[in-house]
C-alpha positions as CSV (number, residue, x, y, z in Angstrom):
1,M,-36.4,20.8,-31.7
2,L,-34.2,19.0,-34.2
3,Y,-30.5,18.7,-33.7
4,N,-27.9,18.2,-36.4
5,K,-24.9,15.9,-36.0
6,K,-22.6,18.7,-34.8
7,S,-25.1,19.7,-32.1
8,K,-25.5,16.2,-30.9
9,K,-21.7,15.8,-30.8
10,K,-21.4,19.0,-28.7
11,L,-24.0,17.8,-26.3
12,L,-22.3,14.5,-25.9
13,I,-18.9,16.2,-25.2
14,C,-20.5,18.5,-22.6
15,F,-22.1,15.5,-21.0
16,I,-18.8,13.6,-20.8
17,I,-17.1,16.7,-19.4
18,L,-19.7,17.0,-16.7
19,I,-19.2,13.3,-15.8
20,L,-15.4,13.7,-15.6
21,L,-15.8,16.7,-13.4
22,Y,-18.1,14.7,-11.2
23,V,-15.5,11.9,-11.0
24,R,-12.7,14.4,-10.3
25,Y,-14.4,16.2,-7.4
26,N,-16.3,13.3,-5.8
27,N,-13.4,10.9,-5.4
28,I,-14.7,8.1,-7.5
29,Y,-12.7,4.9,-7.3
30,I,-13.3,1.7,-9.2
31,T,-11.9,-1.9,-9.3
32,E,-11.7,-4.3,-12.1
33,E,-14.0,-7.3,-12.2
34,W,-12.7,-10.6,-10.9
35,I,-12.5,-13.8,-13.0
36,K,-15.1,-16.4,-12.2
37,S,-14.1,-20.1,-12.5
38,Q,-15.4,-22.0,-15.5
39,L,-16.2,-24.8,-13.0
40,N,-18.7,-22.7,-11.1
41,P,-20.7,-23.6,-9.1
42,V,-18.0,-25.4,-7.1
43,L,-20.2,-26.5,-4.3
44,G,-24.0,-27.3,-4.3
45,N,-26.4,-29.0,-6.6
46,K,-30.1,-30.0,-6.9
47,T,-29.6,-33.0,-4.6
48,I,-27.9,-31.0,-1.8
49,G,-30.1,-28.0,-2.2
50,T,-29.4,-24.4,-1.4
51,L,-26.0,-23.4,0.2
52,F,-25.4,-19.9,1.1
53,D,-23.1,-17.4,3.0
54,P,-19.8,-19.3,2.9
55,F,-16.9,-18.6,5.1
56,V,-13.5,-20.0,4.1
57,I,-10.2,-20.3,6.0
58,I,-6.9,-22.0,5.3
59,H,-5.9,-24.5,8.1
60,D,-3.6,-27.5,8.0
61,N,-2.9,-26.9,4.3
62,L,-6.6,-27.3,3.5
63,Y,-9.3,-24.8,2.5
64,K,-12.1,-25.2,5.0
65,M,-15.5,-23.8,4.1
66,Y,-18.2,-23.3,6.8
67,V,-21.4,-22.9,4.9
68,S,-25.1,-22.5,5.6
69,W,-27.2,-25.5,4.5
70,R,-30.8,-24.3,4.0
71,S,-32.6,-27.6,3.9
72,K,-31.0,-28.6,7.2
73,G,-31.2,-25.3,9.0
74,A,-27.6,-25.9,10.0
75,I,-24.0,-25.0,9.4
76,A,-21.8,-27.5,7.5
77,L,-18.1,-28.0,6.7
78,S,-16.5,-28.9,3.4
79,T,-12.7,-29.2,2.8
80,S,-10.6,-28.7,-0.4
81,K,-7.0,-28.9,-1.5
82,D,-7.4,-26.3,-4.2
83,G,-10.4,-24.2,-3.2
84,I,-12.4,-25.5,-6.2
85,H,-13.0,-29.2,-5.6
86,W,-14.8,-29.8,-2.3
87,S,-15.5,-32.7,-0.1
88,D,-19.0,-33.9,1.0
89,L,-20.7,-31.7,3.5
90,E,-20.5,-32.5,7.2
91,I,-22.8,-30.7,9.7
92,I,-20.8,-29.1,12.5
93,L,-23.5,-27.1,14.1
94,N,-27.1,-28.3,14.1
95,K,-30.2,-26.0,14.6
96,G,-31.4,-25.5,18.1
97,I,-34.7,-26.7,19.5
98,S,-37.9,-25.6,17.9
99,Q,-39.2,-22.1,18.8
100,S,-35.8,-21.2,20.4
101,W,-33.8,-18.1,19.4
102,E,-31.8,-20.4,17.1
103,S,-34.5,-22.6,15.6
104,I,-32.2,-22.4,12.5
105,V,-28.5,-21.5,12.4
106,N,-26.5,-20.0,9.5
107,R,-24.1,-17.2,8.4
108,A,-21.0,-18.4,10.2
109,S,-17.7,-16.6,10.8
110,I,-14.7,-18.7,11.9
111,L,-11.7,-17.5,13.8
112,F,-8.8,-19.8,14.7
113,L,-6.9,-18.4,17.7
114,D,-4.6,-19.9,20.3
115,G,-5.4,-23.5,19.1
116,K,-9.1,-23.1,19.2
117,F,-11.8,-22.5,16.6
118,F,-14.3,-19.7,17.5
119,L,-17.5,-20.0,15.5
120,F,-19.6,-16.9,15.5
121,Y,-23.0,-17.6,13.9
122,T,-26.5,-16.3,13.3
123,G,-29.4,-17.9,15.1
124,Q,-32.9,-17.2,13.7
125,N,-36.5,-17.8,14.5
126,A,-39.6,-16.3,12.8
127,D,-39.2,-12.9,14.4
128,K,-35.6,-12.1,15.1
129,S,-31.9,-12.8,14.3
130,K,-29.2,-12.9,17.0
131,I,-25.6,-13.8,17.1
132,G,-24.2,-16.8,19.0
133,L,-20.8,-18.4,19.8
134,A,-19.6,-22.0,19.7
135,I,-16.0,-23.2,20.3
136,S,-14.1,-26.2,19.1
137,E,-10.6,-27.6,19.4
138,N,-10.6,-29.5,16.1
139,G,-12.9,-27.4,13.9
140,Y,-15.5,-30.2,13.7
141,N,-17.0,-30.7,17.1
142,F,-18.4,-27.4,18.5
143,T,-19.8,-26.6,21.9
144,R,-22.1,-23.7,22.2
145,Y,-21.3,-20.9,24.7
146,K,-23.6,-21.4,27.7
147,N,-24.8,-17.8,27.8
148,N,-25.8,-17.4,24.1
149,P,-26.7,-15.2,22.3
150,I,-23.7,-12.9,22.7
151,L,-25.3,-10.2,20.5
152,K,-29.0,-9.3,20.0
153,P,-30.9,-6.4,18.4
154,E,-31.3,-3.6,20.9
155,Y,-31.5,-0.3,19.0
156,E,-33.9,1.2,16.5
157,Y,-31.4,1.1,13.7
158,E,-31.0,-2.7,14.2
159,K,-34.7,-3.3,13.9
160,Q,-35.3,-7.0,14.6
161,S,-32.0,-8.5,13.4
162,V,-28.3,-8.7,14.0
163,M,-26.7,-11.2,11.7
164,N,-23.7,-12.1,9.4
165,P,-20.9,-11.5,12.0
166,H,-17.4,-11.2,10.7
167,V,-14.8,-11.4,13.5
168,I,-11.1,-10.9,13.6
169,Y,-8.6,-10.7,16.4
170,D,-6.5,-7.5,16.1
171,K,-3.0,-8.4,17.5
172,D,-1.9,-4.8,17.4
173,E,-4.8,-3.6,19.6
174,K,-5.3,-6.9,21.4
175,I,-9.1,-6.9,20.9
176,F,-11.7,-8.8,19.0
177,K,-13.4,-6.8,16.3
178,M,-16.8,-7.7,14.8
179,W,-18.6,-6.2,11.8
180,Y,-22.2,-7.3,11.5
181,S,-25.3,-6.6,9.5
182,A,-28.6,-5.3,11.0
183,G,-32.1,-4.5,9.9
184,E,-34.8,-6.6,8.2
185,I,-34.7,-10.3,8.9
186,I,-34.8,-11.4,5.2
187,E,-32.0,-9.1,3.9
188,P,-30.3,-6.7,6.2
189,D,-30.0,-2.9,5.6
190,I,-26.8,-1.6,7.2
191,I,-23.4,-2.7,8.6
192,C,-22.4,-2.1,12.2
193,Y,-19.3,-2.6,14.4
194,A,-18.6,-4.0,17.9
195,F,-15.5,-4.9,19.9
196,S,-14.6,-7.2,22.7
197,K,-11.6,-8.1,25.0
198,N,-12.5,-11.8,25.2
199,G,-14.8,-12.5,22.2
200,I,-17.8,-13.1,24.6
201,K,-18.8,-9.7,26.0
202,W,-19.2,-7.2,23.2
203,I,-19.5,-3.4,23.2
204,K,-21.4,-1.9,20.2
205,Y,-19.8,1.1,18.7
206,K,-21.5,4.2,19.9
207,N,-21.9,5.8,16.4
208,N,-23.3,2.8,14.7
209,P,-24.1,2.1,11.9
210,I,-20.7,2.5,10.2
211,F,-21.7,1.7,6.7
212,F,-24.9,2.6,4.8
213,P,-26.3,2.0,1.4
214,N,-24.7,4.2,-1.2
215,P,-26.2,7.7,-0.9
216,N,-25.8,8.2,-4.6
217,K,-28.8,6.5,-6.2
218,I,-27.1,5.9,-9.6
219,Y,-25.0,3.1,-8.0
220,L,-26.1,-0.5,-7.6
221,D,-25.5,-0.6,-3.8
222,S,-27.9,2.2,-3.0
223,Y,-30.8,0.0,-1.7
224,K,-29.3,-2.1,1.1
225,V,-25.8,-3.3,2.2
226,G,-24.9,-6.4,4.3
227,G,-23.0,-9.7,4.5
228,C,-19.5,-8.1,4.8
229,D,-16.1,-9.8,5.0
230,V,-13.4,-7.5,6.5
231,H,-9.6,-7.8,6.3
232,K,-7.0,-5.7,8.1
233,I,-4.1,-5.8,5.6
234,S,-1.9,-3.2,7.2
235,K,-2.0,-1.0,10.3
236,K,-3.8,1.7,8.3
237,K,-5.7,-0.3,5.7
238,Y,-8.9,-2.3,6.0
239,L,-10.8,-3.9,3.1
240,M,-14.5,-4.6,3.3
241,F,-16.1,-6.9,0.8
242,Y,-19.9,-6.6,1.0
243,I,-23.2,-7.3,-0.6
244,G,-24.8,-4.3,-2.3
245,Y,-28.4,-4.4,-3.2
246,S,-30.2,-2.5,-6.0
247,S,-33.5,-4.1,-5.0
248,L,-34.6,-6.8,-2.6
249,N,-33.9,-9.5,-5.2
250,S,-30.9,-8.0,-7.0
251,A,-27.5,-8.1,-5.4
252,R,-23.8,-7.8,-6.3
253,I,-20.5,-7.9,-4.5
254,F,-18.6,-4.6,-3.9
255,V,-15.4,-3.6,-2.0
256,A,-14.6,-0.6,0.2
257,E,-11.5,0.6,2.0
258,S,-10.9,2.4,5.3
259,E,-7.9,3.4,7.4
260,N,-9.4,2.1,10.7
261,G,-12.2,-0.2,9.6
262,I,-14.8,2.2,11.0
263,H,-14.7,5.6,9.4
264,N,-14.3,7.2,6.0
265,W,-15.0,4.2,3.8
266,K,-13.8,4.7,0.2
267,R,-16.2,2.7,-2.0
268,G,-15.3,1.0,-5.2
269,N,-18.8,2.0,-6.5
270,F,-19.0,-0.6,-9.2
271,P,-19.4,-4.3,-8.4
272,I,-16.4,-6.6,-8.5
273,I,-18.7,-9.7,-8.9
274,K,-22.1,-9.4,-10.6
275,P,-24.7,-11.8,-12.0
276,K,-24.1,-13.3,-15.4
277,A,-27.0,-14.5,-17.7
278,N,-27.5,-18.2,-18.1
279,Q,-25.2,-19.0,-15.2
280,F,-25.9,-20.3,-11.7
281,D,-25.6,-16.7,-10.5
282,S,-27.8,-15.1,-13.2
283,E,-30.0,-13.1,-10.7
284,A,-27.9,-12.3,-7.7
285,C,-24.4,-12.6,-6.1
286,Y,-24.4,-12.7,-2.3
287,K,-22.1,-13.0,0.8
288,P,-18.4,-12.9,-0.2
289,S,-15.7,-14.8,1.7
290,A,-12.4,-13.4,0.7
291,L,-8.8,-14.7,1.2
292,Y,-5.5,-13.4,0.0
293,D,-3.6,-16.6,-1.0
294,N,0.1,-16.1,-0.9
295,K,0.6,-19.4,-2.7
296,H,-1.2,-18.1,-5.7
297,N,-0.4,-14.4,-5.3
298,G,-4.0,-13.3,-5.5
299,W,-7.4,-12.8,-3.9
300,F,-10.0,-15.6,-3.9
301,I,-13.7,-14.9,-3.2
302,W,-16.2,-17.6,-2.6
303,Y,-19.9,-16.4,-2.8
304,N,-23.4,-17.8,-3.2
305,G,-25.0,-17.1,-6.6
306,R,-28.8,-17.4,-7.1
307,T,-31.0,-18.2,-10.0
308,N,-34.7,-18.5,-9.1
309,D,-34.8,-20.3,-5.7
310,K,-31.5,-22.2,-6.2
311,E,-28.3,-20.9,-4.5
312,Y,-24.9,-22.6,-4.9
313,I,-21.3,-21.6,-4.1
314,G,-19.0,-20.1,-6.7
315,I,-15.4,-18.8,-6.8
316,A,-13.8,-15.7,-8.4
317,I,-10.1,-14.8,-8.5
318,Y,-8.2,-11.6,-8.8
319,N,-4.5,-11.9,-9.4
320,N,-3.3,-8.8,-7.6
321,Y,-2.8,-7.4,-4.1
322,N,-4.0,-3.9,-4.6
323,L,-7.7,-3.9,-5.4
324,F,-8.2,-0.2,-5.9
325,K,-6.9,1.4,-9.0
326,K,-6.9,5.0,-10.3
327,V,-10.1,5.7,-12.0
328,N,-10.3,4.6,-15.6
329,Y,-12.6,7.2,-17.2
330,I,-13.4,5.0,-20.2
331,Q,-14.4,2.1,-18.0
332,W,-16.3,4.4,-15.6
333,L,-18.3,5.9,-18.5
334,K,-19.0,2.5,-20.0
335,E,-20.3,1.2,-16.7
336,L,-22.5,4.2,-16.2
337,L,-23.9,4.5,-19.7
338,F,-24.3,0.8,-20.6
């Protein structure tokens, strides 16, 4: 059947109306893209090799990045005065003995509390991933907890891996809270939650997992989710930055919001950081480490970008506090159609 121009226009209008109705009644929220630094990648090169899954804190007026160093199978530290120019890497946690549960270590989360650095990390061997703990008084020399690992896969939904811990201490509730990824050992599938009174003995949430791939297959986080970074920014507002996968080798960074950090996550649906052609992150953007920097009045995200088998660390900036905005229909349609 042939359509004239008027018929095509009517069909397009009907299609747009259907999309707008979908947006209206399915609570679609979006966020604007962040601005990537022109100096990216800010850490990593051919000599150093792949760096991945950064975790950044501000301590003693320095940015401190704890990052996974693939060629060493270890976790290293780099420091910076501006978050962009970084010092040489220094290994702060070496891999364990061969064939142990932590024959390589990576995917760190750092918590500075009561004058001590708590390093929650992922230990891996050929078959499984588990979570361990190491403690330091200066952020450089860490001692492993004697009864590691503190978290291991136990349930069917965790498959053979628990990894990518992100831990905060909730001063209002006086407990440690951990969000972690679980599932396949190469790239996890889901996000789970656990809590602890002392940071050592953990109780897994009874209704895990708390965050799944997007059930709507039109979105780019509908294959897998993992590698989250969670911030409690008020008594009733948590932000989760996470990796969303559209396939095993295609990943982007998204954000979601919840009142309690467990239930009713409101997704941004569209990525805030995504691959860019002919750049270091042309194929995938992984593991966000987010900080709201009061000095600069904006959010910073460090992440590892991949092209082929090379992964380095980049930074993106968003100069606003409130990430979620009212849906912009034109932008929503543009993202969906193009």
